[in-house]
GURO-794888 format. One record per residue (C-alpha): residue number from 0; residue in one letter; x, y negated, z negated. Coordinates in steps of 0.05 Angstrom, whole numbers, padded with zeros to 5 digits. Each point is the difference from the previous one (the first is absolute). Layout:
N
- num, residuo, xx, yy, zz
- NUM, A, X, Y, Z
...
REM end
This chain:
504
- num, residuo, xx, yy, zz
- 0, M, 00000, 00000, 00000
- 1, E, 00027, -00068, 00020
- 2, F, -00009, -00061, -00043
- 3, L, -00035, -00062, 00024
- 4, G, 00046, -00056, 00021
- 5, T, 00050, 00045, 00037
- 6, S, 00008, 00003, 00074
- 7, Q, -00037, 00056, 00035
- 8, T, 00041, 00041, 00048
- 9, A, -00036, 00030, 00061
- 10, S, 00023, 00037, 00061
- 11, Y, -00005, -00062, 00041
- 12, C, 00044, -00042, -00044
- 13, G, 00063, 00037, 00016
- 14, S, 00047, -00006, 00060
- 15, K, -00034, 00008, 00067
- 16, K, 00008, 00066, 00035
- 17, A, 00000, 00011, 00074
- 18, C, -00068, 00004, 00031
- 19, G, 00020, 00052, 00050
- 20, L, 00003, -00051, 00055
- 21, S, 00060, -00011, 00043
- 22, A, 00046, -00056, -00020
- 23, L, -00014, -00065, 00033
- 24, P, 00048, -00025, 00051
- 25, P, 00052, -00044, -00030
- 26, S, -00011, -00052, 00052
- 27, V, -00072, -00012, -00025
- 28, Q, -00008, -00032, -00068
- 29, T, -00057, 00025, -00043
- 30, P, -00041, -00049, -00038
- 31, V, 00034, -00023, -00063
- 32, I, -00043, 00018, -00061
- 33, Q, 00017, -00036, -00065
- 34, E, -00022, 00040, -00061
- 35, S, -00013, -00038, -00064
- 36, Y, -00020, 00043, -00061
- 37, Q, -00044, -00034, -00052
- 38, P, 00013, 00026, -00071
- 39, Y, -00057, 00036, -00036
- 40, Y, -00027, -00034, -00062
- 41, L, -00048, 00023, -00053
- 42, P, -00072, -00023, 00007
- 43, G, -00005, -00071, -00019
- 44, Y, 00071, -00017, 00022
- 45, R, -00014, -00014, 00074
- 46, Y, 00015, -00069, 00025
- 47, L, -00047, -00045, 00038
- 48, N, 00019, 00033, 00066
- 49, S, -00009, 00070, -00027
- 50, W, -00059, 00012, 00046
- 51, R, 00050, 00016, 00056
- 52, P, 00020, 00072, 00011
- 53, S, 00057, 00020, -00046
- 54, L, 00031, 00053, 00045
- 55, F, 00031, -00028, 00062
- 56, C, -00005, -00067, 00034
- 57, K, 00027, 00008, 00071
- 58, V, 00024, -00061, 00034
- 59, S, 00015, 00015, 00073
- 60, S, 00034, -00043, 00051
- 61, V, -00008, 00030, 00069
- 62, Q, 00053, -00021, 00050
- 63, T, -00028, -00002, 00070
- 64, C, 00067, 00001, 00034
- 65, P, 00063, 00039, -00021
- 66, D, 00043, -00059, 00023
- 67, E, -00039, -00051, -00037
- 68, G, 00054, -00009, -00051
- 69, T, 00051, -00018, 00053
- 70, M, -00044, -00048, 00039
- 71, S, 00009, -00072, -00012
- 72, H, -00053, -00049, -00016
- 73, S, 00004, -00029, 00069
- 74, A, -00019, 00067, 00031
- 75, L, -00070, -00007, -00027
- 76, R, -00015, -00058, 00046
- 77, P, -00045, 00013, 00059
- 78, P, 00038, 00018, 00063
- 79, T, 00006, -00052, 00053
- 80, I, 00000, 00052, 00055
- 81, L, -00063, 00016, 00037
- 82, P, -00043, 00055, -00027
- 83, A, 00002, 00039, 00064
- 84, L, 00074, 00009, -00006
- 85, R, 00000, 00016, -00076
- 86, S, -00015, 00074, 00002
- 87, A, 00054, 00011, 00052
- 88, L, 00053, -00041, -00032
- 89, F, -00013, 00015, -00074
- 90, S, -00020, 00075, -00005
- 91, R, 00031, 00028, -00065
- 92, Y, -00031, 00070, -00011
- 93, S, -00012, 00058, 00044
- 94, P, -00064, 00042, 00000
- 95, H, 00037, 00053, -00038
- 96, D, 00016, -00050, -00055
- 97, W, -00072, -00021, -00001
- 98, D, -00023, 00073, -00008
- 99, Q, 00049, 00012, -00055
- 100, S, -00021, -00062, -00037
- 101, N, -00073, 00020, 00004
- 102, Q, 00015, 00071, -00024
- 103, L, 00041, -00029, -00056
- 104, Q, -00057, -00045, -00022
- 105, L, -00048, 00058, 00003
- 106, R, 00045, 00044, -00041
- 107, G, 00013, -00055, -00051
- 108, A, -00075, -00013, -00007
- 109, E, -00013, 00074, -00008
- 110, A, 00055, 00006, -00052
- 111, S, -00027, -00061, -00038
- 112, R, -00071, 00028, 00003
- 113, L, 00023, 00068, -00026
- 114, W, 00041, -00032, -00055
- 115, A, -00059, -00044, -00019
- 116, G, -00048, 00060, -00001
- 117, R, 00047, 00040, -00044
- 118, L, 00008, -00061, -00045
- 119, M, -00075, -00008, -00005
- 120, G, -00009, 00074, -00016
- 121, D, 00054, -00002, -00054
- 122, S, -00032, -00064, -00028
- 123, M, -00069, 00033, -00004
- 124, R, 00029, 00061, -00034
- 125, L, 00040, -00044, -00048
- 126, M, -00062, -00041, -00017
- 127, Q, -00041, 00064, -00010
- 128, D, 00055, 00030, -00044
- 129, K, 00007, -00064, -00041
- 130, D, -00075, -00008, -00006
- 131, Q, -00007, 00072, -00023
- 132, L, 00059, -00009, -00049
- 133, T, -00030, -00065, -00027
- 134, R, -00068, 00032, -00007
- 135, Q, 00029, 00061, -00034
- 136, M, 00041, -00044, -00047
- 137, Q, -00062, -00041, -00016
- 138, E, -00041, 00062, -00012
- 139, G, 00055, 00029, -00044
- 140, T, 00002, -00065, -00039
- 141, C, -00075, 00003, -00009
- 142, R, 00006, 00072, -00024
- 143, N, 00055, -00021, -00048
- 144, L, -00042, -00058, -00025
- 145, G, -00059, 00047, -00008
- 146, Q, 00043, 00049, -00039
- 147, R, 00027, -00058, -00041
- 148, L, -00071, -00023, -00014
- 149, S, -00017, 00071, -00022
- 150, D, 00060, 00001, -00047
- 151, I, -00017, -00069, -00027
- 152, G, -00073, 00023, -00010
- 153, F, 00023, 00062, -00036
- 154, W, 00045, -00037, -00048
- 155, K, -00051, -00055, -00008
- 156, A, -00052, 00051, -00019
- 157, E, 00048, 00032, -00049
- 158, L, 00018, -00067, -00030
- 159, G, -00074, -00019, -00004
- 160, Y, -00018, 00065, -00034
- 161, E, 00058, -00006, -00049
- 162, L, -00016, -00073, -00013
- 163, E, -00072, 00017, -00015
- 164, R, 00020, 00054, -00049
- 165, L, 00051, -00047, -00032
- 166, L, -00052, -00054, -00008
- 167, T, -00046, 00051, -00033
- 168, E, 00056, 00021, -00046
- 169, N, 00015, -00073, -00017
- 170, H, -00073, -00010, -00018
- 171, S, 00003, 00062, -00044
- 172, M, 00064, -00025, -00033
- 173, D, -00033, -00067, -00013
- 174, T, -00058, 00036, -00032
- 175, V, 00047, 00042, -00043
- 176, K, 00038, -00062, -00021
- 177, K, -00065, -00035, -00021
- 178, R, -00022, 00063, -00037
- 179, L, 00066, 00002, -00039
- 180, E, -00005, -00073, -00017
- 181, C, -00073, 00006, -00021
- 182, A, 00016, 00063, -00041
- 183, A, 00058, -00036, -00035
- 184, D, -00047, -00058, -00015
- 185, E, -00053, 00048, -00026
- 186, V, 00049, 00027, -00051
- 187, N, 00003, -00068, -00033
- 188, C, -00069, 00010, -00031
- 189, P, 00012, 00067, -00037
- 190, L, 00070, -00025, -00018
- 191, Q, -00030, -00062, -00032
- 192, V, -00050, 00045, -00037
- 193, A, 00055, 00045, -00026
- 194, L, 00041, -00060, -00024
- 195, E, -00061, -00030, -00033
- 196, C, -00013, 00066, -00036
- 197, L, 00072, -00001, -00026
- 198, Y, -00008, -00072, -00023
- 199, H, -00065, 00015, -00035
- 200, R, 00028, 00061, -00035
- 201, E, 00055, -00044, -00029
- 202, K, -00055, -00031, -00042
- 203, R, -00011, 00065, -00039
- 204, I, 00010, -00006, -00075
- 205, G, 00042, 00039, -00050
- 206, I, 00010, 00074, 00010
- 207, D, -00042, 00000, 00064
- 208, L, 00056, -00038, 00035
- 209, V, 00028, 00067, 00021
- 210, H, 00037, 00021, 00063
- 211, D, -00052, 00052, 00019
- 212, M, -00015, 00037, 00064
- 213, V, -00044, -00057, 00024
- 214, E, 00056, -00049, -00003
- 215, K, 00048, 00050, 00033
- 216, N, -00050, 00011, 00057
- 217, L, -00012, -00075, 00007
- 218, I, 00075, -00013, 00006
- 219, R, 00006, 00058, 00049
- 220, E, -00059, -00028, 00039
- 221, V, 00031, -00069, 00004
- 222, D, 00066, 00028, 00024
- 223, L, -00035, 00044, 00051
- 224, L, -00042, -00058, 00027
- 225, K, 00061, -00044, 00006
- 226, C, 00039, 00056, 00034
- 227, C, -00058, 00014, 00048
- 228, Q, -00006, -00074, 00016
- 229, E, 00074, -00005, 00014
- 230, Q, 00000, 00062, 00045
- 231, M, -00059, -00028, 00040
- 232, R, 00034, -00067, 00010
- 233, K, 00066, 00032, 00020
- 234, L, -00036, 00044, 00050
- 235, A, -00038, -00061, 00025
- 236, Q, 00067, -00034, 00013
- 237, R, 00025, 00061, 00038
- 238, V, -00065, 00000, 00041
- 239, D, 00010, -00074, 00015
- 240, I, 00071, 00014, 00025
- 241, Q, -00027, 00057, 00043
- 242, I, -00053, -00046, 00028
- 243, R, 00054, -00049, 00021
- 244, D, 00038, 00057, 00033
- 245, N, -00064, 00022, 00035
- 246, R, -00012, -00070, 00024
- 247, D, 00071, -00003, 00029
- 248, A, -00015, 00064, 00038
- 249, Q, -00067, -00028, 00020
- 250, H, 00034, -00063, 00026
- 251, A, 00049, 00042, 00041
- 252, L, -00058, 00041, 00029
- 253, E, -00041, -00062, 00016
- 254, R, 00059, -00034, 00033
- 255, D, 00016, 00063, 00040
- 256, F, -00074, 00007, 00018
- 257, E, -00003, -00072, 00024
- 258, D, 00064, 00009, 00040
- 259, K, -00030, 00063, 00032
- 260, S, -00064, -00038, 00016
- 261, S, 00039, -00056, 00033
- 262, A, 00042, 00049, 00039
- 263, Q, -00062, 00039, 00020
- 264, F, -00034, -00064, 00025
- 265, I, 00062, -00019, 00039
- 266, D, 00010, 00069, 00030
- 267, E, -00074, 00005, 00017
- 268, K, 00006, -00067, 00036
- 269, C, 00061, 00026, 00036
- 270, F, -00035, 00066, 00016
- 271, N, -00059, -00037, 00030
- 272, L, 00043, -00045, 00044
- 273, R, -00007, 00015, 00075
- 274, N, 00030, -00029, 00062
- 275, T, -00064, -00040, 00010
- 276, S, -00001, -00029, -00070
- 277, D, -00002, -00075, -00007
- 278, C, 00047, -00006, -00060
- 279, I, 00062, 00031, 00032
- 280, S, 00058, -00045, 00015
- 281, F, 00075, 00000, 00009
- 282, F, 00044, -00001, -00062
- 283, H, 00071, -00007, 00024
- 284, G, 00054, 00038, -00037
- 285, M, -00047, 00037, -00047
- 286, E, 00029, 00067, 00023
- 287, K, 00067, -00023, -00027
- 288, V, -00027, -00018, -00069
- 289, D, 00000, 00057, -00051
- 290, G, -00034, -00024, -00063
- 291, T, -00017, 00070, -00026
- 292, I, 00021, 00019, -00070
- 293, S, -00022, 00072, -00003
- 294, V, -00005, 00064, 00041
- 295, P, -00059, 00048, 00000
- 296, E, 00032, 00043, -00053
- 297, T, 00013, -00058, -00048
- 298, W, -00068, -00030, 00018
- 299, A, -00037, 00063, -00019
- 300, K, 00046, 00010, -00061
- 301, F, -00017, -00070, -00026
- 302, S, -00075, 00014, -00001
- 303, N, 00012, 00070, -00027
- 304, D, 00043, -00028, -00056
- 305, N, -00054, -00051, -00017
- 306, I, -00052, 00056, -00003
- 307, K, 00045, 00045, -00042
- 308, H, 00014, -00058, -00047
- 309, S, -00074, -00013, -00006
- 310, Q, -00014, 00073, -00013
- 311, N, 00053, 00001, -00054
- 312, M, -00031, -00061, -00032
- 313, R, -00068, 00033, 00003
- 314, A, 00028, 00063, -00031
- 315, N, 00030, -00040, -00056
- 316, S, -00065, -00037, -00009
- 317, I, -00039, 00065, -00003
- 318, R, 00047, 00028, -00053
- 319, L, -00005, -00065, -00039
- 320, R, -00076, 00000, 00004
- 321, E, -00002, 00072, -00024
- 322, E, 00047, -00018, -00057
- 323, A, -00045, -00059, -00017
- 324, E, -00062, 00045, 00001
- 325, N, 00033, 00052, -00044
- 326, L, 00027, -00054, -00047
- 327, L, -00068, -00034, -00007
- 328, E, -00034, 00067, -00013
- 329, T, 00053, 00022, -00050
- 330, L, 00003, -00066, -00037
- 331, S, -00076, -00004, -00002
- 332, D, -00004, 00070, -00031
- 333, Q, 00055, -00016, -00050
- 334, M, -00034, -00065, -00021
- 335, W, -00067, 00035, -00007
- 336, K, 00031, 00056, -00041
- 337, Q, 00037, -00047, -00045
- 338, F, -00062, -00043, -00008
- 339, T, -00040, 00062, -00019
- 340, N, 00054, 00024, -00049
- 341, T, 00001, -00068, -00033
- 342, N, -00075, 00000, -00006
- 343, L, 00001, 00070, -00029
- 344, A, 00053, -00023, -00050
- 345, F, -00044, -00060, -00017
- 346, N, -00060, 00045, -00010
- 347, A, 00039, 00048, -00043
- 348, R, 00029, -00057, -00041
- 349, I, -00069, -00031, -00008
- 350, S, -00027, 00067, -00022
- 351, E, 00055, 00008, -00051
- 352, V, -00009, -00071, -00027
- 353, T, -00075, 00009, -00002
- 354, D, 00008, 00066, -00037
- 355, V, 00048, -00031, -00050
- 356, K, -00047, -00059, -00008
- 357, N, -00058, 00046, -00014
- 358, K, 00041, 00038, -00051
- 359, L, 00021, -00065, -00032
- 360, Q, -00071, -00023, -00003
- 361, T, -00020, 00066, -00032
- 362, Q, 00056, -00007, -00051
- 363, L, -00021, -00072, -00012
- 364, A, -00071, 00022, -00013
- 365, K, 00025, 00054, -00048
- 366, T, 00046, -00050, -00033
- 367, L, -00056, -00048, -00010
- 368, Q, -00041, 00056, -00030
- 369, E, 00058, 00017, -00046
- 370, I, 00007, -00072, -00019
- 371, F, -00073, -00003, -00017
- 372, Q, 00006, 00063, -00042
- 373, A, 00063, -00026, -00033
- 374, E, -00035, -00064, -00019
- 375, N, -00058, 00039, -00028
- 376, T, 00048, 00044, -00039
- 377, I, 00035, -00061, -00028
- 378, T, -00066, -00028, -00021
- 379, L, -00019, 00065, -00033
- 380, L, 00068, 00005, -00034
- 381, E, -00007, -00069, -00027
- 382, R, -00069, 00015, -00025
- 383, S, 00025, 00065, -00031
- 384, I, 00056, -00037, -00035
- 385, M, -00048, -00051, -00026
- 386, A, -00046, 00055, -00022
- 387, K, 00057, 00033, -00041
- 388, E, 00014, -00062, -00039
- 389, C, -00062, 00004, -00044
- 390, P, 00011, 00073, -00021
- 391, L, 00072, -00018, -00015
- 392, K, -00023, -00058, -00042
- 393, V, -00049, 00044, -00037
- 394, A, 00053, 00052, -00014
- 395, Q, 00052, -00051, -00022
- 396, T, -00052, -00036, -00042
- 397, R, -00019, 00065, -00034
- 398, L, 00073, 00015, -00014
- 399, E, 00011, -00069, -00028
- 400, C, -00061, 00006, -00044
- 401, R, 00022, 00069, -00025
- 402, T, 00066, -00030, -00020
- 403, R, -00036, -00038, -00053
- 404, R, -00022, 00062, -00036
- 405, P, 00023, 00001, -00074
- 406, N, 00053, 00046, -00029
- 407, V, -00009, 00072, 00014
- 408, E, -00055, -00013, 00049
- 409, L, 00054, -00017, 00048
- 410, C, -00005, 00070, 00024
- 411, R, 00025, 00025, 00068
- 412, D, -00062, 00035, 00013
- 413, I, -00029, 00025, 00064
- 414, P, -00035, -00066, 00016
- 415, Q, 00066, -00036, -00011
- 416, F, 00034, 00050, 00044
- 417, K, -00053, -00005, 00054
- 418, L, 00000, -00076, -00002
- 419, V, 00075, -00002, 00009
- 420, N, -00005, 00050, 00055
- 421, E, -00057, -00040, 00032
- 422, V, 00040, -00064, -00002
- 423, F, 00060, 00033, 00031
- 424, T, -00044, 00033, 00053
- 425, I, -00036, -00064, 00018
- 426, D, 00065, -00038, 00002
- 427, D, 00031, 00052, 00045
- 428, T, -00062, -00002, 00043
- 429, L, 00005, -00074, 00006
- 430, Q, 00073, 00005, 00019
- 431, T, -00016, 00052, 00052
- 432, L, -00058, -00040, 00028
- 433, K, 00043, -00063, 00003
- 434, L, 00056, 00039, 00036
- 435, R, -00051, 00028, 00049
- 436, L, -00028, -00071, 00009
- 437, R, 00069, -00026, 00017
- 438, E, 00011, 00058, 00048
- 439, T, -00067, -00012, 00032
- 440, Q, 00015, -00073, 00007
- 441, D, 00067, 00017, 00032
- 442, T, -00035, 00048, 00046
- 443, L, -00050, -00054, 00017
- 444, Q, 00057, -00047, 00017
- 445, L, 00031, 00054, 00043
- 446, L, -00066, 00012, 00035
- 447, V, -00007, -00074, 00012
- 448, M, 00069, -00003, 00030
- 449, T, -00016, 00061, 00042
- 450, K, -00064, -00034, 00023
- 451, S, 00040, -00061, 00019
- 452, R, 00051, 00042, 00039
- 453, L, -00055, 00038, 00034
- 454, E, -00035, -00064, 00019
- 455, H, 00065, -00028, 00027
- 456, E, 00013, 00064, 00039
- 457, L, -00071, -00002, 00027
- 458, A, 00012, -00072, 00022
- 459, I, 00065, 00022, 00035
- 460, K, -00036, 00058, 00034
- 461, A, -00057, -00045, 00020
- 462, N, 00050, -00049, 00030
- 463, T, 00036, 00057, 00036
- 464, L, -00066, 00027, 00027
- 465, C, -00020, -00069, 00023
- 466, I, 00066, -00008, 00037
- 467, D, 00002, 00069, 00031
- 468, K, -00074, 00012, 00012
- 469, E, -00029, -00069, 00012
- 470, K, 00057, -00040, 00030
- 471, C, 00046, 00050, 00033
- 472, M, -00050, 00051, 00023
- 473, G, -00048, -00056, 00019
- 474, M, 00052, -00023, 00050
- 475, R, 00018, 00070, 00021
- 476, K, -00070, 00020, 00018
- 477, T, 00015, -00021, 00072
- 478, F, 00058, 00017, 00045
- 479, P, 00013, -00014, 00075
- 480, S, -00029, 00054, 00045
- 481, T, 00043, 00046, 00041
- 482, P, -00014, -00038, 00066
- 483, R, 00023, -00064, -00033
- 484, L, 00062, 00033, -00029
- 485, A, 00014, 00027, 00070
- 486, G, -00005, -00070, 00028
- 487, Y, -00062, 00009, 00042
- 488, T, -00033, -00061, -00032
- 489, C, 00034, -00067, -00005
- 490, T, -00009, -00040, -00063
- 491, A, 00003, -00065, 00039
- 492, A, -00059, 00021, 00043
- 493, R, -00048, 00021, -00055
- 494, P, -00006, -00005, -00076
- 495, F, 00026, 00053, -00047
- 496, T, -00049, 00058, -00004
- 497, P, 00032, 00052, -00045
- 498, C, -00022, 00071, -00006
- 499, P, -00035, 00017, -00067
- 500, V, 00036, 00051, -00043
- 501, P, -00041, 00037, -00053
- 502, V, 00025, -00007, -00071
- 503, H, -00011, 00060, -00045
REM end
């Protein structure tokens, strides 16, 4: 295949060969033919006179007389001799010469005609060959453009499909990010409740200010809620970084897709161009300009790499979304379990305090009964002591009177002996009753102190029950539902609607 812009070589452009005719006589000069070859230019490079044939331009100068070069200018003047004598005096050729000259002219004309016919035939074949070559090249270019359009359409479809899936994945990642952020915000409510419970339990009094299972579970719940919140926020940051990576891949796909669309539009325009199109024109030197920056292999590899990068980003996003789903589910279960354990510890502690309070109330009631009985006993003892004073006075008076008996009448008789014994017995009875009175009074004081302690303990238990049952469990009757802990409901979009938790 020859490139445009080079000279075409045909059979008639070489050195002339003999036509098979006999050589012309040397005495007769053939017409001088001046050949001037016009150089071939690319379309659009012809000059103003390019409408002339560009093969040969024959300039012939036919000499009518062989001796014309030797004749002087004066020989061209009309003869002064009479015309009747001219043929006889000035005959230059013989009939043989005349016949030879005619034959020579005929042979020369025949040779020129044969040469021109062969030239015309070669020209027609050349034009047909070049027209066929041009048509084949144009058809091949159209086929190549069609194949190129098919390749562009294939990669464009692949890019569009991958871009659509990446956009869907980005939307899913945005949803997961919002869920994580909403779930982290939802943890603030139970965390605040747990902290409030700890603060309220610091207001317990005396022995009830104990580090019991409720406080341990509350501390564990606070730590768990803070840990869950931190894990959700860290995962939300990772999701945000992955979203940025996905958007970079999306930008690369969109840019490649737009470039493919532009190239497809241009190649379709080129594919639809025909020789009869109105928008065709000459663009000189464009065949020498090579502004390409890729080959088909690197061109296809570029789109393939973009698609692979997008697929890798989507795979990372899917793994991250699965991790977020598992994390939300796991943390939700852990928070629910810890919340339930804390409530169970509260219920158990409330039951224990209530049981102790009931026992204290029973003991207080018994103590009050004992105090009442002790007071009655004291009253009876005092009355009994007072009742023994008169018999003692009688016995002592009798003894004193019997001491005034005269002489021998001062006899230690049985009445004397009985009176003395009665006085000692009554006195001993009084001492015993007074001792028992003091003991009863001491017991009464002890019972009063016990009553005071029991009342104080009952006040402590009542305060503890008020804190645990009324304040703490009153706040812990509600807890965020599982959908809210999983981030399906945003706190900014709707008010807090916790899930009720039964308190046993």
